[in-house]
C-alpha positions in Angstrom: -74.8 82.2 -29.7 -76.5 79.2 -28.1 -78.9 77.1 -30.0 -82.4 76.6 -28.8 -81.7 73.0 -28.1 -78.8 73.8 -25.8 -80.9 76.4 -23.9 -83.7 73.8 -23.4 -81.3 71.2 -22.2 -79.7 73.7 -19.8 -83.0 74.8 -18.5 -84.1 71.2 -18.0 -81.0 70.5 -16.0 -81.4 73.6 -13.8 -85.1 72.7 -13.3 -84.2 69.2 -12.3 -81.6 70.5 -9.7 -84.2 72.9 -8.4 -86.8 70.3 -7.7 -86.4 68.1 -4.6 -88.6 65.4 -3.4 -89.0 65.1 0.4 -90.3 61.8 1.8 -93.2 61.6 4.2 -90.8 60.8 7.1 -88.4 63.7 6.3 -88.2 67.5 6.6 -85.9 69.8 4.6 -84.2 72.6 6.5 -83.5 75.4 3.9 -80.8 78.1 4.2 -80.5 80.9 1.7 -77.2 82.9 1.7 -76.6 81.4 5.1 -79.9 82.6 6.6 -82.5 80.1 7.8 -85.6 80.0 5.6 -87.4 77.3 7.5 -88.3 73.6 7.3 -90.2 72.3 4.3 -91.8 69.1 3.2 -92.9 66.5 2.6 -93.5 66.5 -1.1 -92.0 68.6 -3.9 -89.9 71.7 -2.9 -87.9 74.2 -5.0 -84.4 75.3 -4.2 -82.0 77.5 -6.1 -78.7 75.8 -6.8 -75.7 77.7 -5.6 -77.9 79.9 -3.4 -80.0 77.6 -1.3 -78.6 74.9 0.9 -80.9 72.0 1.9 -80.4 69.6 4.8 -82.6 66.5 5.1 -83.7 65.5 8.6 -85.3 62.1 9.2 -88.2 62.2 11.7 -88.2 58.4 12.2 -87.2 56.8 15.5 -83.4 56.1 15.7 -82.2 53.1 17.6 -78.7 53.5 19.2 -76.8 50.8 21.1 -74.7 52.1 24.0 -71.6 49.9 24.2 -70.7 48.3 27.5 -69.8 50.9 30.1 -67.5 50.3 33.1 -69.6 51.4 36.2 -68.7 51.3 39.9 -71.9 51.1 41.9 -72.5 53.0 45.1 -71.5 49.9 47.1 -68.2 49.7 45.2 -69.0 46.8 42.8 -67.5 47.0 39.3 -69.9 46.0 36.6 -70.3 46.4 32.8 -73.6 47.7 31.5 -74.9 48.2 28.0 -78.2 49.7 26.9 -80.3 50.7 23.9 -81.8 54.1 23.3 -84.7 55.1 21.1 -85.1 58.7 20.1 -86.4 60.8 17.2 -86.3 64.4 16.0 -89.4 66.4 16.7 -88.1 69.8 15.7 -85.8 69.7 12.7 -84.8 73.4 12.9 -83.5 72.9 16.5 -81.8 69.7 15.6 -79.8 71.5 12.9 -79.4 75.0 14.4 -78.8 74.3 18.1 -76.3 71.4 17.9 -73.6 70.4 15.5 -74.6 66.7 15.4 -77.7 65.7 17.3 -77.0 62.0 16.6 -73.5 62.1 18.1 -74.4 64.4 20.9 -77.3 62.2 22.0 -75.1 59.2 21.8 -72.4 60.6 23.9 -74.7 62.1 26.5 -76.5 58.7 26.8 -73.2 57.1 27.8 -72.4 59.6 30.5 -75.9 59.5 31.9 -75.9 55.7 32.0 -72.7 55.7 34.0 -73.9 58.5 36.3 -77.3 57.0 37.2 -76.0 53.5 37.7 -73.0 54.7 39.6 -75.3 56.3 42.2 -77.3 53.1 42.8 -76.4 50.0 44.7 -76.0 46.6 42.9 -79.2 45.2 44.3 -81.1 48.2 42.9 -79.4 47.8 39.5 -80.5 44.2 39.3 -84.0 44.4 40.9 -85.2 47.9 39.9 -84.1 48.1 36.3 -87.4 49.5 35.1 -87.2 52.5 37.5 -83.6 53.1 36.4 -84.7 53.0 32.7 -87.3 55.7 33.4 -84.9 57.8 35.3 -82.3 57.7 32.5 -84.9 58.5 29.9 -86.2 61.5 31.9 -82.7 62.9 32.2 -81.9 62.4 28.6 -85.2 63.8 27.4 -84.8 67.0 29.5 -81.3 67.5 28.2 -82.0 66.9 24.5 -85.2 68.9 24.4 -83.2 72.1 23.2 -81.8 70.0 20.4 -85.3 69.1 19.1 -84.8 65.5 20.1 -87.4 63.3 22.0 -86.0 60.3 23.8 -88.8 57.6 23.5 -87.3 54.8 25.6 -84.1 53.6 27.3 -83.6 49.9 28.1 -80.7 48.4 30.0 -79.8 45.3 28.1 -77.3 43.4 30.1 -75.4 43.7 33.4 -72.2 41.8 33.6 -70.9 41.0 37.1 -67.4 39.9 38.2 -66.9 36.1 38.5 -66.4 36.4 42.3 -69.7 38.3 42.6 -71.5 35.7 40.5 -70.3 32.9 42.7 -71.3 34.7 45.8 -74.8 35.4 44.5 -75.2 31.8 43.4 -74.3 30.7 47.0 -76.7 33.2 48.4 -79.5 32.0 46.1 -78.7 28.4 47.1 -78.9 29.2 50.8 -82.2 31.0 50.3 -83.6 28.0 48.5 -82.6 25.7 51.4 -84.1 28.1 53.9 -87.4 28.2 52.1 -87.4 24.4 51.8 -86.9 24.1 55.5 -89.7 26.5 56.2 -92.1 24.7 54.0 -91.1 21.3 55.5 -91.6 22.8 59.0 -95.0 24.2 58.1 -96.0 20.8 56.6 -95.0 19.0 59.8 -96.9 21.5 61.9 -100.0 21.0 59.9 -99.7 17.3 60.0 -99.3 17.4 63.8 -102.4 19.5 64.1 -104.3 17.0 61.9 -103.0 14.0 64.0 -104.1 15.8 67.2 -107.5 16.4 65.7 -107.8 12.8 64.6 -106.7 11.5 68.0 -109.3 13.6 69.7 -112.1 12.3 67.5 -111.0 8.7 67.9 -110.9 9.1 71.7 -114.6 10.2 71.5 -115.5 7.3 69.1 -113.7 4.0 70.0 -115.2 2.3 67.0 -113.2 4.7 64.7 -110.0 3.6 66.5 -110.9 -0.1 65.9 -111.5 0.7 62.2 -108.2 2.4 61.9 -106.6 -0.5 63.6 -108.1 -2.9 61.0 -107.1 -0.7 58.1 -103.5 -0.7 59.4 -103.5 -4.5 59.5 -104.9 -4.6 55.9 -102.1 -2.3 54.7 -99.4 -4.3 56.4 -100.7 -7.6 55.0 -100.9 -6.2 51.5 -97.1 -5.6 51.3 -96.3 -9.4 51.1 -93.6 -9.2 53.7 -92.6 -11.7 56.4 -93.9 -9.7 59.3 -96.6 -11.6 61.3 -98.8 -9.5 63.6 -100.9 -10.8 66.4 -103.4 -8.1 67.3 -104.2 -7.9 71.0 -106.9 -5.5 72.2 -105.5 -2.9 74.5 -108.3 -3.7 77.0 -106.9 -7.2 77.6 -103.4 -6.1 78.6 -104.4 -2.9 80.5 -104.8 -4.8 83.8 -101.4 -6.4 83.3 -99.7 -3.0 82.6 -101.4 -1.5 85.7 -100.3 -4.5 87.9 -96.7 -4.2 86.6 -96.7 -0.5 87.3 -98.1 -1.1 90.9 -95.5 -3.7 91.5 -92.7 -1.5 90.5 -94.0 1.2 92.8 -94.2 -1.2 95.8 -90.7 -2.5 95.1 -89.4 1.0 95.1 -91.0 1.7 98.4 -89.6 -1.4 100.0 -86.1 -0.7 98.8 -86.3 2.8 100.1 -87.6 1.6 103.5 -84.8 -1.0 103.7 -82.2 1.6 103.0 -83.6 3.8 105.7 -83.6 1.0 108.4 -80.1 -0.3 107.5 -77.5 0.7 110.2 -75.0 3.1 109.1 -71.4 2.2 109.3 -69.3 4.4 111.6 
């Protein structure tokens, strides 16, 4: 028959195959004769070789890249969009019993959901409200994968590729918007400057000495530039009578011309 040594070696081999070590981040789903026994672990568990079947399920977060998807937005713009999805198994029994491959199923459904959600949005929404779209996709995926024992933690749209014609059009639009804002800012600055000038003129009108000081400051600024301009400051009070006299003379001349035209005989 068998020697004691052989029996001990065989028993040791069987015992080694019966003992399984399950890590802290894993669960072991055990089937016996095809019937579910349950999920065990972490730590040491015992299975019967040839009778029990063990499937390890990781409970860690899985990161999956969704490859670029061709999407036509609601306003008929063709774009390419890729994303990243983070999910993990929260119920290992559902993940093994209810779906053939929870990894592949989640991956495929993420692609279709990404195309569906972005296809129902306009391009401006895709570009400006990406965070809201991420949450919407996550909610849809999470609801759909809940029977599989999968929890979708996050969805992030990574990149949106636009056609070259659309990129040029958006660049022109952005340039026009920058010019418009620059003109508005310049107009606002001119309006504020005009208000300040009016305010300063009003104050100088009430205080003639301030006007004289401003006049002297202007002369100082001009002389400091080392140019060939020569200024002869003449007080406005000295030339005001001359201006009034010239104005009156123009008025009298106009009246005389008008009277002469009226008295001139008309030619038949």
